[in-house]
N, C-alpha and C positions, 0 to 999 in steps of 0.2 A: 504494500500500500504506500502511495506517495504521501509524504507529510511535509508541508511547507509553512514556515513562519513568515508572517507578513513583515517585510523589511521596513515598512513605514510605521509599525507599531512600537509600543514601548515608551520609555520616559521621554518627556519633552525636555528642552534645555533647562527650564526652571527647576524641575525635579532633579535632574542630573547634578546641577550645581548645588542644590540643597543637600543632597546625600553625600556628595564629595566633601562639602564643608563639614558635615557632621562626622564623617569618617576621619578627616584630618584632625578636627578638634578633640575627638574622643581619645586620640593618642596622648593628649595632654592631661586627661583626667575627666572628672565628672562633668556632664553636660545635660542641661534640661532643654526640652522643646515644648513650646505651647501648642498643644494639639498634635495629632498624628502627623509626622513629617510628610507622609504620603498616604493616600487613601487605599492602602493595601496592607492587610494584616500580616502577610508573610514577610514583607519587607520591614514593617514596623517591628516584628518579633526578631528579625535578624539584627537590626540595629540595637534593639533592647539588649540582646546578648553581648553587644560590644560596650554597653554601658549607657546608652541614651535613655533618659528618663522623661516620659511624656507626662505633661501636667496640663491643667486647665488654667483659665485666667484667674480664678479665685486663688489657686495655689501659687501662681506667679506673684500675686500681690503680697504674699507672705515671705517671699524669698529675699535674701540679703547676701551681698558679697559673693556672688557666684557667676557662672556663665550660662546664658540662655540663647538658644538658637531660635531666630524668627524664620519660620518656614516660607516656602515659595509663595503662599497665598497672600502674604503681606500682613501687616499689623496696623492698627489705628494709632494716631499720634499719642494717645494716652499710654500705650505700652512703652513707647520710647521715653516719655516723661517719667513713668514709674521706674523704669530701669535706671535712669540717671539719679533719681531720688534715693534708690536703695542700693546704689553702688553695684549694679549688675552689668557685667560686660555683655553687650549684645553681639552675637554672631549673626549678622544680617544676611539671610539667604533668600530674601524677598526676590521674586522674579522681576527682572528689569521691565518687562512688559507691564506687570501689575504696578510697579512703582511709577512708571510713566503715566499710567491711567489715573493713579491717585493724584498726581500733580495736576493733570488736566482737569479733574473734577474739582479740586480745591481752587484752581484758578477761575473756573467757570462760576463757582459758588461765590467767590469774593467779588467777581465782576457784576453779578446780577442780584445779590441779596438785597441791595438797597432799592431796586426798582421792581421787585416782585417776581423775578424769574423763578421758575420751578424746575429743579433737577429731577430727572426720572432715570432710574437704572433698570434695565432689563436683566434680571438675574434671579437667582434662587434665594429666597428669604432665609436668613440664618447661616448662609454659607460664609466661611471664613473670609474669603476674598471680598464678598459683598459687604460684610460687616466693616471691613477696613475702608471700603469705598464710601459707605454712608457716613462714616466717622469724619471724613474730610469735609462734610457739610454740617457739622455739629448735630448730626442725626436728622437733618431736615429732608434729605433726599427721599423720594418715594420709590419703592422697589415694586416692580411689576413682574410676575412670573408667567402670567397667561393673559389672554385677550380680555377676559372678564374683569381683570384688575384695572383696566384702563378707565373704568367708571370712577375711580378714585382721583383721577387727574382733573384739575381745574383748567379746562381748555380756554378760558377767557384770559389766562395768563400765558406769558412766554414759556414754552416747554423746551428744555434742553435735554436731549436724550443721549444716554450712554448705554453700554452693555458690559456685563461681566465678560471677562476675556474668553471663557470656555463655552459660551452659549452657542447654539446653532445659528449659523448665518441665515438660513431660510427663516427661522423663527424671528430673528431680529428684523429682517426685511419686512415680514408681515406686521410686526408691531410698528415699525416705522410708517408703513403704508396707512395703518389705522390712525396713528397719531396725526399724520399730515392731513388726513381727511376730516378730522375733528377739530384741529387747532384753529382757534379764532384770534389768539393773542400772539401768534407767531411760533415758529418751531426751528430749533437748531438740532441737527442730527450728527452724532459722532460715532462712526463705526469703529468700535474699540475691541473687536473680536480678534483673538490671536489666530493668525493664519495657519500656524502649526496644527491647531485643532480643526479649524474650518476646512483646510485642504484634505484632511484625513477622510472626510465623508465620501467624496467621489472616488478616492483611491480604495476605500474600504468596500464600496459597492462592487467595484471591478474585481477586487480580490475575492469577495464572497461568492460571486457567481462562477468563479473558476473551479470551485471545489464541490464535491458531493456533500461534505459535512464541514461545518466551521465550528471551532471551539473558540469562544470569545472569553478571554481571561481578564478578570477584573476583580477588585475588591467590592464588597457590597456597598461601601460608603461613597464610592466614586460616582459623582454626578456625570462626569465625562464618560465613565464606563457605561452607565445606564443609557446615555444618549447614543453612544456609538454601537452598543449592542442592539438597540432598536433599529438602527440603520442597517446593520448587518443582517438581522433576522428578516427584515423586509425584503432584502435582496435575495436571501437564501433561507427558507423556512427551517432547514435542518441546521440551525445555528443554536448552540448550547452555551449558556452562561456558566462558566466554571471559575473557581478561585484557585484551584490547584489540582494535583494528581488525584487526591482523594475524591474528587467530584466526578471522575471518569467512570463510565460503565460500558460494558460490551454492547448494550443495545444501541448506543449512540452511533456505532460504526457499522451496523448491519448493512451489507450490500455496498458499502462505500469503497471506492478505489482511490479516492483523493481526499485528504483532510487538510484544511487550512487552519492555522492557529494565529489569532490576532489578539490585540489587547488595547487597553486604555493608555492614556499618557501617564498614568500612575502605575502601570504594570511592569515589574522588573523583567528584563530579558531572561534572567536565570530561571524564573518560574516557567516561562514559555518553553525554554530548552528542556526543563524537567518533564513537562507535559509531552513534548515531542518524543523524548526518549521512551516514555511510558507507552505511547501509542505505537511506536515502532516495535 
């Protein structure tokens, strides 16, 4: 049976950078990380074995005189202020794309807060990246996840639209279309989707149809993984969501001559290699 790993799958630059920094800093001793460094339990467990301690923001507030890694999703300004106050050394692994977006949103907010402009972010409520983006506006930005959320926008005011970096480009274009159709006070649109993620979709569709069976490898917490899995399954109904070798079963491969293995931007290459070896 032919088994192929999707060459376009696996860690994006931001995740590669964060993990490399974590591995380097762990050689010097204890290191904390606010939230899972990547939405993949197997990779989180691997780094835990090297000494990385995952904490939440509440625990972060109690730390003093230590080192803390800020993961690729980015952190709000309050985290930097707290680190300085408590003599915490920040290992900043925020993705450059996310940092650039934070700066754009902060600049837009400062520009329009006096004249009633309204910042809207297309993204997932509660997502770490989105929390950091909203914080650039003192919590005033409105987050929309789906079309029905648009009713919360005051279209008599200027609407300035941004997007979480990992959202679907098609989804963003649909939200943009609806916002433009309803806007009475003007609209400014900023396409801030990371093309590393957006470009994966046509590539993934092409990869999925080339194989009898597709194994899509991702952690359950990965919103990017859920999005790309849905794309893959639409292109090939014999697509299975798996986290690791333990999720494989013989029934998945009945009658298959070709198996494709793909994954989210948070999926380690070594996990996909393990799955390939198990299938072969």
